[in-house]
C-alpha positions, 0 to 999 in steps of 0.5 A: 066966759071971763078971764082975769087980765093978770094985773093982780097976781092973786087973780091970774089964770082964773076962768069962770065958765057959765056952766059949772059943776054942781057943788053941794053946800057946806056950813061955810057956804050956807053961812056966807049966803045967809050973810049975803056975802059974795064969793066964787067957788073953786073946787080942785083935786085935793092931795093929802098933805099938799097944803096951799102949794097944791091948791094954788098950783091947781087953781093957777093963783099965787100961793100968797093969796091962798089963805090958811085957816089954822085952829090954835089955842092959848095957854089955857087951851082956849081955841082961836082961829088964825088966817095966814098967807099960804106961803107964810108961817105963824110966829106964835110968839108974836101972836101971843104977845099981840093978843095978850097971851103967854103962849099960842100953839096949834091944836091937835087935829082931833081938837081942831075938828071938835072946835071948828066942826071941820075936818083938818084940810077943810077948815073954814073960818065961816060957819064953824061949830063954835064961835071962835075969835078970828085973827087975820094977818093984816097984809091979807086985808090989802089983797084984791082977792083971797082963796080960803077954804070953803068947808071941805078938802079940795074946795076953796072960796074966792072972796074980797078980803074986805068982806071978811070983816062983814062976815066975821069979827076979825082982829088984824095982827102982824105975825107972819114969817116967810115959809 
């Protein structure tokens, strides 16, 4: 058994036990295994509309380290993914300006699912149906560890944020607003 020492708020209260429950593969975990990217699995009790607040509470981690995967679109309805801290919102105005678009808005759930292949609440940036541009709030890259959706509701993956660039073509942006 291993327990984090609590020196980093993103890692406190995480306990890995040698015997863990079987978790079936998702397109996200298959993608990461093919890329040989190390990750840990963190299932939790999913609550409808609970968001990152619930997942952070269930896993005993800081919500700032839980990363939302948001499927958005520009003014021409071109889809894109934004990775944002769980306790922040996306300034669509700032994002649009930084990526050279007139406007950016969230996709409707059915459109997001069609682009990503994932059910809303279980969207992962890894192994999506279509290859989408991925924008990441730059401060996420400075964290020691992040918790990001693993391809289904109630299932997060722990990963070193530096590995995001190994797995995805990411573009750092500054568009976080405190929630």
